[in-house]
C-alpha positions in Angstrom: 0.0 0.0 0.0 2.7 2.4 1.0 4.8 1.6 -2.1 1.9 2.4 -4.3 1.0 5.6 -2.4 4.4 7.2 -2.3 4.9 7.4 -6.1 1.4 8.9 -6.5 2.1 11.6 -4.0 5.5 12.3 -5.5 4.0 12.6 -9.0 1.2 15.0 -7.7 3.8 17.1 -5.9 6.3 17.4 -8.8 3.5 18.1 -11.3 2.4 21.0 -9.1 6.0 22.3 -8.9 6.3 22.2 -12.7 3.1 24.2 -13.0 4.0 26.7 -10.3 5.7 30.0 -10.7 6.2 30.6 -7.0 7.9 28.0 -4.8 8.8 28.3 -1.1 11.5 26.2 0.6 11.4 26.1 4.4 13.4 24.7 7.3 11.7 24.2 10.7 12.6 23.0 14.2 10.8 22.9 17.5 9.3 20.8 20.2 6.2 18.6 20.7 4.0 17.5 23.6 2.9 13.9 23.5 -0.1 12.0 24.8 -0.4 8.3 24.4 -3.4 5.9 23.9 -3.3 2.2 24.5 -5.3 -0.4 22.4 -6.0 -3.9 23.5 -8.8 -6.5 23.6 -9.0 -6.2 27.4 -9.3 -3.0 29.4 -5.9 -1.2 29.9 -5.7 0.5 33.2 -3.4 3.5 33.4 -3.3 6.9 35.0 -0.8 8.3 32.5 -2.7 8.1 29.2 -4.3 11.5 29.6 -1.1 13.2 30.6 0.7 15.5 28.1 4.5 15.0 28.3 7.6 16.6 26.9 10.7 14.8 28.2 13.0 16.5 25.7 10.9 15.8 22.7 11.9 17.5 19.4 11.1 17.8 15.7 12.7 19.0 12.5 11.3 19.4 9.0 12.1 20.4 5.4 9.0 21.6 3.5 8.1 22.9 0.1 5.0 25.0 -0.7 3.7 25.9 -4.1 0.4 27.6 -5.2 -2.4 25.6 -6.7 -3.8 27.6 -9.6 -3.9 31.5 -9.0 -5.6 31.7 -5.7 -5.0 31.4 -1.9 -4.6 27.7 -2.0 -1.2 26.1 -1.8 0.1 22.5 -1.7 2.5 21.8 1.2 4.8 18.8 1.1 7.0 18.1 4.2 9.7 15.6 5.2 10.4 15.6 8.9 11.8 13.9 12.0 10.0 13.4 15.3 11.6 12.4 18.7 9.0 11.3 21.3 9.9 10.3 24.9 7.1 9.0 27.1 6.7 7.5 30.6 3.8 5.3 31.4 2.4 2.6 33.7 -0.2 0.1 32.4 -2.0 -3.0 33.8 -4.0 -5.3 31.5 -5.1 -9.0 30.9 -3.8 -11.1 28.0 -4.0 -14.6 26.8 -1.2 -16.2 24.7 -3.0 -19.6 24.6 -2.2 -20.6 28.2 -5.1 -18.9 29.9 -5.7 -15.3 31.0 -2.7 -13.7 32.7 -2.2 -10.3 34.3 0.3 -8.1 32.5 1.9 -4.8 33.7 4.5 -2.4 32.4 6.2 0.6 34.0 8.7 2.2 31.7 10.1 5.0 29.6 9.7 4.7 25.9 11.9 6.5 23.3 10.5 6.7 19.8 12.0 8.4 16.8 10.2 8.6 13.5 10.7 10.1 10.0 7.6 11.1 8.2 6.2 12.5 5.0 3.1 14.6 4.7 1.3 16.4 1.9 -1.6 18.8 2.5 -3.6 21.6 0.9 -2.9 24.9 2.6 -5.2 28.0 2.8 -3.6 31.4 3.2 -4.8 34.9 4.2 -2.4 37.7 3.4 -2.3 40.8 5.5 0.5 43.3 4.7 3.8 41.5 5.3 2.1 38.7 7.4 0.5 35.6 6.1 -1.9 33.4 8.1 -1.9 29.7 7.1 -3.9 26.6 7.9 -3.3 23.1 6.4 -4.5 19.6 7.0 -3.6 16.3 5.4 -2.3 12.7 5.8 1.1 11.6 7.1 3.2 8.5 6.3 5.5 7.6 9.2 8.3 5.1 9.8 10.1 4.2 13.0 13.9 4.5 13.0 14.4 4.0 16.8 12.1 2.4 19.2 13.4 1.4 22.7 11.5 0.4 25.8 13.6 1.0 28.9 12.9 -1.3 31.9 15.2 -3.3 34.0 16.5 -4.5 30.7 16.4 -2.5 27.4 14.0 -4.1 24.9 14.2 -3.3 21.2 10.6 -3.0 20.1 9.2 -3.9 16.7 9.5 -1.1 14.2 6.4 -0.2 12.2 5.1 2.4 9.8 1.7 3.7 11.2 -0.2 6.2 9.1 -1.2 9.6 10.6 -3.0 12.8 10.2 -1.9 16.4 10.8 -3.7 19.8 11.1 -1.6 22.9 11.4 -2.0 26.7 11.6 0.7 29.4 11.6 1.8 32.9 10.7 4.6 33.9 8.3 6.4 37.2 8.1 8.0 38.0 4.7 11.0 40.2 4.1 11.5 40.2 0.3 12.5 36.6 -0.5 13.2 35.6 3.1 10.6 34.9 5.7 10.2 33.7 9.2 7.3 31.5 10.5 5.8 30.0 13.6 3.5 27.0 13.3 1.5 25.0 15.9 -0.6 21.9 15.1 -2.1 18.6 16.2 -0.9 15.2 14.9 -2.5 11.8 15.4 -0.2 8.8 14.6 -1.7 5.3 14.4 -1.1 2.1 16.3 2.3 0.5 16.9 3.2 -2.7 18.8 4.8 -2.4 22.2 5.8 -6.0 22.5 3.8 -8.5 20.4 0.3 -9.0 19.2 -1.0 -10.3 22.5 0.0 -7.1 24.4 -1.4 -3.6 24.1 -0.6 -1.4 21.1 0.3 2.3 21.4 -0.7 5.4 19.4 0.4 9.0 19.8 -1.4 12.3 20.0 1.0 15.2 19.5 0.9 19.0 19.8 3.7 20.2 17.6 5.2 23.7 17.7 8.1 24.9 15.6 9.9 28.0 14.2 11.1 28.1 10.7 12.9 30.1 8.0 11.4 30.4 4.5 13.1 31.2 1.2 10.8 32.2 -1.7 11.9 31.3 -5.2 9.5 33.8 -6.9 10.0 33.5 -10.7 7.0 35.7 -11.6 7.7 38.5 -14.1 6.8 42.0 -13.2 4.1 42.0 -15.9 2.5 38.9 -14.2 2.5 40.6 -10.8 0.8 43.7 -12.2 -1.9 41.6 -13.9 -2.6 39.8 -10.6 
């Protein structure tokens, strides 16, 4: 599924770039607060799943924005890195074929992901400031996933899908701009240990600062016409 989806997204994005006369390249970095959910056939008891945590979380991204047609709609494509550290305690029942047993886990979890997202973006321009809002799907892949208990356990790596909605403000100074973005991301389920034990999913509040470079190739005549 992912192998078929990536070429389609890439074709759409590069088609848009070839059409566009105005391309923006951005670099962003910041922090994120994480909240985790657990998924299992039995009830998972925890007092940590509604707690927002930071624990030295971080994010980094490279993004491209290009206008769709000649209006306020843009297409934003982003490749990024997420580091998510969490602490949790869970109690649950499980059955591996030998009867119901009681499971428990108290641990720190360090997760690092790379992701790709593509989303339509709506803009409102006001003098030198631009207000932006975008929403779209994410494709993620684990690159580091370690559960720290009395012994370190290397967890299964997975590629859960996700969704991201983001709003921000951008200030332009000729071809250079500065921006601040804040958004919410939901990343799907990953295994903690194996299929008999709870799965985990992430809710993230992501905030970052960025620098934008505008490759405006419009001619003066085109600008006057618009």
